[in-house]
Every structure is written in structure tokens, then in C-alpha cells.
Steps between C-alpha positions, in 0.01 A plus 500: 500500500623848423357817673638734231750777526601702807349853501512813707245343742599136471818331614624136502748332735617143462546425880465660841878521483436830331307653779705812529473564128125440528478774763671751263252408224204541735611853613593608143145390371338664787674831438414492128143355497389447859385144423656174368566132525801282547538118455759257651541191291501666155796571270557857376368389156167398653548124506338350820757265659343468841660467846447324830264704702503450875318700764829653597550623139197719514609625851851576371359719220256672734773570762743648250231721351420630844870557584614644158212704348442846662244630552321179602294317247259209539539274193289188419740210503370158401587172337361429157510194277545561135466185289618279786793728591508688833596872510470785752303804386552844672243759420569856639374845488566837681441867484738630770782600262795472484595138586845381588656148499766448762541878533543570122256634238432351169285568186358253249571562136388226262609177684799658677546640849706815512641648819435868535574768754218658715537822293446306172198329648358829604540637145332185364195553720476868427519426120237233515267714705551779239455239210180354632326846562646789303440412134135397548412790721277774366683821402366854514497515118164438328492254223437760229835675584685257269772576242323352207796535267712293748235230514482490120883486460512212759237297304683559168832381648347203674326384189808556279707298754249208480415526868149618455235371254420746222182666590332850520572580852325793675647683801236362746559151359881514562457648854241238597680201341819569694342590828591873497173643604311486833145637464522843351870533582826378361694260731845619613648274231264646228576848606885470476483305176240705300392794715517847343525692836896472499503225766881426491806726518825440325811712566767498231831686508847528338782563740841644415689255729443173670347685797152634521623856534523686174221425256500598130131420459206421734154388384187401701244287315157419638298244316377136497734202483448434117593845404784536752671187361513671158616838650769319715638299217521808275677706763766234553558429131521873422770561757738213458767437238429337156749371242467427130575152352479381146300173499495362146433805291295685766631741769348412833490721809585300818450634857767447767232314711268247317148634445347168603688508825385847579140406425512198721641689796246781465213261465605299803546813704138583441373140536663442845481844652314594814245778411385607841841633615625849497783464259499549118635297210832641394739503203846644554754529221861556608822493295583155627152343562132496433274416799130393506348520851155384603339528846463176696775257577567188282179298473649152559687328778732367237779726371530622140796258454265211603278592203782510255649164616181302555153462350290656772141606502441877494427673831214725378419800718233660270333226308258718308770741389735223409238331295423815302875565442542136385208525252641830383833330443675733729592185704609211287441216751423471868807420714751536209570873535848472657606214273409708202663820627823297590510338150449833317755681709760227454447496127551883487798491753301724740557444866230557759422487865202562735435642841231376742376708784200503727349781301569391137686310240757659266643349182826645377634476134877570502586713209801398279699818559856505354776562762623822362393804305681537174521839315697604192852608582509884475848484329330367184631144513279198443567375843272553806552593861316387820318762695402416860207688665384498850125480595463880520665543160281240354183668649595847372596370157172309457302803613678723253435250219128533577497879564822694393375834656501384852645762740750402774227566754254272316759230467579530880127455582459216261800300635467606871847647487641845586560756217876489583493125439322548172749759387784263565310223309443725210871602496595135501263411222634790297860381546408158389351639179149394565326844531572853390337825603335695218408861569486687834435360841150643509375441144732228368477120499718197525598325171519123582734295295374188320324284775735219622391141538591451862692629790761369746401564866829613639360631828178550689513880488 
């Protein structure tokens, strides 16, 4: 006889010699689902092999549950006979989360028990409480306040991708079909996806250095998710480097970061965000990196590396939002985002990292910046020389590229430096042949030499 596969709520043990492992499974299942069952006398593949069941065997299981699982639970432990083979079945439930086994905490994922810290466990419960309630809750936006163009564009993309049947969809039909309305109001999920009342805020900025100090551009977008994905992608692609390559007989423009990787990161940042927090989505473009930040810490108890190395089920925080983004082909496949991003970045020789905090998740694309700035030798030779700039020189140079008529006072305010420091910086840039003053101090401007490809950071000044 075979009982099938182990699941997130069902565990098999061959003998009571695995009692401690059984306690870990019970606690991890309780923490994830609050209810489950465990058999002794069954192989991990579900084959019933049976075991000798004495009265003491049941007492041993009961005693260890009492001693090991905290807070106390009261499982049903009994002997069962399955096609002539004796097994012990333990059925358990509990609502007094979190549960520990021998003083340690565990969570169930697929058929595995993973040890977690109390802090990770707390994040899990907060995320699940959010997941169960927020998306379905009624928003303050009435159902007629819908971006009809966004709904139409969604349907066209979903049909074109083969993920929705070809049909003449109306706005009420789409909202009702995907559970995005509650009475006369949009649900929270419906509002952030298709609302026309500017439900989500995205901050986008370009910084002169790797610090969030001197910005060259700052934008604030307020819109729904479907429109913000387009705006965010456009902003990044407009402000990163591109190169031309001849492929066959055609010239092709290639960005420094793969477009598909950018789209995947952006889509996942909206699919897994926490929307009832006080922080915004952010895009920051620095000379050496591009960062994408979303509020709400990483949605899974697994790490991003686990998703790259293994085939794991997706930990979906916002099921309705994720479904719409999947149908829209913003997300290629559930649970495969990090595998796809990793593959795309490796193919393009783009390094990346990420940062997880209690308030949010940040993905970082490392830009392929050359180690030195090369400019034409002023002596007229065909050689080149290296020019090293510190952070303040980088910031001032980049500001002047964007606006050559900056005054010293304006540059000082933009960089949070003194006017004296700015004057020294301008003198240094002038000596290095990168800027030249044209006209008077009051009415003139700075002529900036041909923009370089990169800078050396020679100091932190």
C-alpha cells in the first residue's frame, strides 16, 4: 500500500527511532498550517512497511510530544492497520503560534523542515496575516474609478501571450473575474492594479556618485502598477548606457543591463511588495549601480540563492497581483524569477547583489564601469592618459554636464559642500582639462569637455 507523497501537512517516518525528527516536522507543520498528520511505519515515498506497535510505543510518542513541543499541544495518537500492516498515526493541530521543537523553531516548505530564527518566524506570520487580509479587503476607491486604458492594455497583452482566451472583455467582466471588486468598491488589489486615483508612488532618481547625496534628476510618479511598470522600465533604459553591435547586416542597440532582467526585477518588486507600509518603491541610478527597492522584506523563508539552485515553489505574498502580472507576461513563471534573472545577468556578464531589511528588499545591478577615465592626450598624440576623480569632482562634473550654467553657490547646495570646497574642485577639474570657464563669473558658463566613460574613485572627498 502507498499513501502518496509527503506534503506540507503530511509527514512519514519509517520507525519511532526518528522521534526527534518527527517532533521537528510537527512543529514546522504547525507553524505553517496549524494542522497536520504524521505516520510511523511509512517510508518517505509513501510505501507502508508497518512496525511493531506496543502500548509503550504510543506512550513514547505522547511523552516526547509533551516534552518537546512548546506551547503544549494535545495530538490524537493511535494505532492503525493498513492492509494488514500496523502503523502509528499522529494527528495534531494548534493555534497558539509559534511552536518550537526542543527549543528551536522550524517552518515547513514542500516536504522539508527548515530551521528559522524567531525574527524570521515573526516576519512569516506578519506576511501571512497581510496576505490573507489585505488584497481582498475593500479599498476606498469605487469600482468606476478604473483606468480603462490599463485594463484594455492588460487584456491585449494577456491574449497575445496566450494566457487568456480571446474574447471581448469588458472592464466589469475583468474586475469580477479576477476578484478585484467588493460590492461597489475595488478591492485593495484591484485599486493598486487598475485604479485611476494614483494609488502607488514610485520615486526615481539619478545620483552623481554612489551615495544618495547629489542627484542629477529626481522624479515622483503616482499611478497604478500596470502603468508604473512601464514608466519604471523606461526611466532605467533611458538612463543607462547602450552600445551598438552589428549582428548579420543589422545594427542592434544593446543596453548594459538586459531588458528582460530589468523587467523581471521590476515585476517581482510589485508582485511581492507590502502595500500598507509607509515607504515607496524606488529606483536609484548611480555611476556604479542601479537599485530597485520595494517595501516589505523578502516574501519567502528561503533565500534568493535557494531559488537559483533548487526548484522551489514560489512564496506568493500578493496572489491576485501576481496572477495579473503573470497573465500580462510581466512575470514569466511563478517561482522562477531569480533563476531567470541570474541566467540573464550571467549571459550579459552583469553582476548583481541584493539587500534584505525588515522594511524592504533591494535588488542591485552592478554596472560594468571601466576602471579609469581615458581622454585624448592634449599634446596631440594618439595615446591616452588616465584621469582620476574623487567623489566630489565626479559629482560636480556630472552636474555641469547636465547644467553648464551652475553657479558655485548652486553647486555647493547641490553637493552639500562649502563654496570654498567647490572652488577647489572646479580648479582641479580645470587643471585636468575637463572643464573651462566661458565668460564672466556672473553671466558665463562652464564648457564641459566630451563626457568620459567612467571615473576612478581616488578618495572619498
